[in-house]
C-alpha positions as CSV (number, residue, x, y, z in Angstrom):
1,M,85.2,95.4,133.0
2,P,87.6,92.1,131.8
3,N,87.9,89.4,134.1
4,P,91.3,89.4,135.6
5,L,91.5,85.9,135.1
6,I,91.9,86.4,131.3
7,G,95.1,88.8,131.8
8,L,96.2,86.0,134.5
9,H,96.0,83.5,131.7
10,A,97.7,85.3,129.1
11,V,100.7,86.4,131.5
12,L,101.4,82.9,132.3
13,G,101.3,82.0,129.3
14,E,103.4,84.9,127.7
15,I,106.1,83.8,130.5
16,G,106.2,80.1,129.2
17,I,106.5,81.2,125.8
18,V,109.6,83.3,126.4
19,A,110.9,80.8,128.6
20,F,111.0,78.5,125.7
21,V,112.9,81.0,123.5
22,W,115.4,80.9,126.7
23,V,115.7,77.3,126.1
24,F,116.3,78.0,122.1
25,V,119.0,80.5,123.0
26,E,120.6,78.4,125.6
27,M,120.8,75.3,122.8
28,I,122.3,77.2,120.1
29,K,125.4,76.8,121.6
30,P,125.1,74.0,124.4
31,S,127.9,73.7,127.5
32,P,127.0,72.2,130.8
33,K,126.3,75.7,132.4
34,R,124.0,76.5,129.1
35,L,122.4,73.0,129.4
36,K,121.9,73.6,132.7
37,R,120.1,77.2,132.6
38,A,118.0,75.5,129.7
39,Q,116.5,72.5,131.8
40,I,115.5,75.4,134.4
41,A,114.0,77.5,131.8
42,A,111.8,74.8,130.6
43,L,110.7,74.0,133.7
44,I,110.1,77.2,134.2
45,G,107.8,77.1,131.0
46,V,106.1,73.7,131.5
47,S,105.2,75.6,135.2
48,F,103.4,78.1,133.6
49,F,101.9,76.9,130.7
50,I,100.2,74.3,133.5
51,A,99.2,77.4,135.5
52,S,97.8,79.1,132.3
53,W,96.2,76.4,131.2
54,I,94.4,75.8,134.9
55,V,93.5,79.4,135.1
56,G,92.1,79.6,131.4
57,G,90.2,76.2,131.8
58,Y,88.8,77.5,135.3
59,Y,87.9,81.1,133.0
60,Y,86.0,78.8,130.7
61,V,83.8,76.6,132.9
62,N,83.0,79.9,134.9
63,D,82.8,82.5,132.8
64,Y,83.3,82.5,129.3
65,G,81.1,79.5,128.4
66,L,78.2,81.1,130.2
67,L,78.6,85.0,129.8
68,V,80.8,85.6,126.6
69,K,80.2,82.6,124.3
70,P,76.8,83.6,123.8
71,L,77.3,87.0,123.3
72,I,80.4,86.1,120.5
73,K,78.3,83.8,118.9
74,E,75.0,86.2,118.5
75,G,77.2,89.2,117.2
76,P,78.5,90.1,114.2
77,E,81.7,88.3,114.1
78,P,80.4,84.4,115.5
79,W,83.3,83.1,114.1
80,A,85.3,84.4,116.9
81,H,84.1,81.8,119.0
82,S,83.1,79.2,116.2
83,V,86.7,79.1,114.7
84,I,89.0,80.8,116.7
85,M,88.0,79.5,120.2
86,E,87.5,76.2,119.1
87,S,90.7,75.8,117.4
88,K,92.5,77.5,120.2
89,E,90.8,74.9,122.7
90,H,92.5,72.1,120.8
91,I,95.4,73.9,119.7
92,F,96.7,74.8,123.2
93,I,96.2,71.6,124.6
94,F,99.6,70.6,123.1
95,L,101.9,73.1,124.7
96,P,102.0,71.7,128.0
97,F,102.8,68.3,126.8
98,I,105.1,69.2,124.0
99,S,107.1,71.5,126.9
100,L,107.2,68.4,129.3
101,F,108.5,66.7,126.5
102,T,111.2,69.1,125.6
103,Y,112.2,69.3,129.0
104,N,112.4,65.4,129.5
105,I,114.5,65.4,126.6
106,L,116.9,68.0,128.2
107,R,117.2,66.0,131.4
108,H,117.5,62.6,129.6
109,Y,120.2,63.2,127.1
110,G,121.9,66.1,128.9
111,K,124.8,63.9,128.8
112,S,124.8,63.5,125.2
113,L,124.4,67.4,124.5
114,K,127.2,68.1,127.1
115,K,129.7,65.6,124.8
116,D,128.3,66.0,120.9
117,K,127.0,69.6,120.3
118,N,125.2,68.4,117.3
119,S,123.1,65.8,118.2
120,H,119.9,64.8,117.4
121,A,118.4,65.9,120.8
122,K,119.9,69.2,120.5
123,K,118.2,69.4,117.2
124,S,114.9,68.1,118.9
125,V,114.7,70.7,121.4
126,L,115.6,73.1,118.9
127,F,112.8,72.6,116.7
128,L,110.4,71.6,119.5
129,S,111.4,75.1,121.2
130,A,110.3,76.7,117.7
131,V,107.3,75.1,117.8
132,I,106.3,75.7,121.4
133,I,107.2,79.6,120.8
134,I,105.0,79.7,117.5
135,I,102.4,78.1,119.1
136,G,102.3,80.2,121.9
137,A,102.4,83.5,119.5
138,L,99.3,81.9,118.0
139,M,97.4,81.4,121.3
140,G,98.0,85.1,121.8
141,L,96.8,86.1,118.3
142,M,93.5,84.2,119.0
143,G,92.8,85.7,121.8
144,Y,93.3,88.6,120.8
145,L,90.7,87.7,117.9
146,I,88.3,86.4,120.8
147,S,88.6,89.5,122.6
148,S,87.7,91.5,119.3
149,G,84.9,89.3,118.7
150,L,83.3,90.3,122.4
151,R,84.5,93.9,121.7
152,T,82.2,94.1,118.8
153,A,79.6,92.2,120.1
154,M,79.2,94.7,122.8
155,E,79.5,97.6,120.6
156,A,76.7,96.0,118.3
157,S,74.6,95.4,121.3
158,L,74.8,99.1,122.5
159,R,73.5,100.6,119.1
């Protein structure tokens, strides 16, 4: 039976991604109300990415590294850990920091976003939100590939 922390880790990350989709949509045509909603959404996204980071780290240290990693590495698809998991570990670390940076842009440059709807701050928030959404989607895909590597290893060990 899969560890429930895997699902919690994924759900927390997905909520973080959805929060930054919300930020992106609000910032297409910023207004004072939309800016406030974007700030709230960004704070939600930051919080959920950090929570996902903590849950994923706990799972990795206590279960994945001890039980799952050896199975995948000895199975028919060792690249699921060697390439995908190693990449995921290093790429994911950017999400909490980029999301926090985006939130800080919204907070710090809020007044200029209200005045100049085509400001550099708006373009930065849109760009960073898109990067967060893309990296988040890649994290989901990588998680799927890692889980597939485990399933394949378990099926191979039953034969």
